[in-house]
N, C-alpha and C positions, 0 to 999 in steps of 0.2 A: 435481491441480488445487489451487491455493492456497486455504486456508480462512480465513486471517486477513487483515483489512484489505481484503476484497473484498466488494462489495455483493451482495445476493441476485440482483439483476437481471443482474449480470455473470456470476455463477455459472450462472444459467439459460441465458444466451446462450452461454457457453462449452460447457456440456453439450450444448446444441442443435447447436453447431458440430461437436463430436465425434461426435454421433449422425448428423449429415448426412454427415460424411466416411466413417463406417463404412458407411452405406447406399450411398453412391456406390461404395465399394470392392466391396460385395456385388453391386451391379448390373453393374459392369464385369466381375467374375469370372463372373457368370452369362452375360453376353453372350459371353465368351471361352471358354466351356466346350466340351468335346469332343462335345456333343450334335449329332445330325444336323441340318442346316439346316432340313429340313422337319418335324422331330420336335419334341416338347415341350422347352422349355428349363427349367433349374432355376429354382425360385422364389427371389426375393431377399426375405427377410422381415426386417423391423425389429422388434427386441424392445422392449417397453414395460413398465416395472415400476411398479406402484403401491406406494409406501412407506407403511406404517401410522404411521410416526413423524412427528409434527407438531411443528416447532420454532417457538419464539417469533420473530416478525419474519421468518419464512421465507415463501416463496411458497405459495400455496394449492395444494391437490391438483389443482384444475381447471386452474390456470395451468401447473403442472408437466406435467400430462398433455397439454395442448394443445401445449406446446413439444416434447415428445417426439414427438407425432404429426406436427406440422409438419416437424420435422427429418427424419423418416423417410418423408415422403410419396412419395418416389420408389420406394419398395419395392412389391412386389406384394401384400403383406399385412403386418399387424401381429400379432405374437405377444405377448399381454398376460399377464403374470404378476403375482400379488399381488392380483387382484380376487377375494378369497375370500368376499365377502359379496354380497348382492343390491345393497347400496348401491354397492359397488365396480364391479359390472357396469353399474349405472345411470350412474355417473360416466363410464365409458368410452363408453357410448351417448350421453350428453349432449355429451361432448367431440367425438365424431364428428359429431353434429348441428351443432355450432357451426363445425366445419371443413368442412362440406359445400360443394360447388361452388356458386358464385353469382356474379352480375355486379354490380360496384359502380363508382361513379365515384370515382376516387382524387383526392386533392388533390396538386397538383404545383407546385413553385416556378416563378414567372415569371422574366423577366430581371432584375427588381428584387429578387428574393428573397421576394416576397410570394406566399403560397400561394393558388392558385385551383383550382376544381374542373375536372378534365380534361373535354375535350369528348366523349371516347368512354368507354364502359364497359369495364372489364377483368375477366376471369374470375379469381376467387381461390378457394382451397379445393381439396379433392381428394375423390375417392371411392375409398377403399381398404378392403378387407375386414379386419376385426379378429377374431382367434381368441383367445378367453379360455381360458387353461390353468389347470387346478387339479390338483395332484398328478401332473403329467405327462400328464394326459388332457385332451382337448378338452371344455370345459364348455359353451361357447356360441360361435356365429359371428354377429357383428354386421355 
């Protein structure tokens, strides 16, 4: 991923794209596994990492965490690494709350290009289990 002359927003969007592609690959692999049709299928888990390093002019931890969660929303669960403190676990819990399923009215462009509120509500968000890992062990399930 290029690091110079690229805005933080573009870096976040690109990282989200890569995470989404990896999650789609896992989901496809799980669906095509050799498990019996009536038996359990392998779980497709998306990994999420909380980085303790905060850079000047970089995205916030909350924005980075939400981007990772949204990118991997097609997974069966999230495996969260790096939430080594109570504050880290709370940040994951809060990000999951903000990404919870809800119905909203979106703004859509009309024929003239002017945005107006849509007539129908659309469901946004997701409800995916998050497993917080510490030192290779399950610490919490959110």
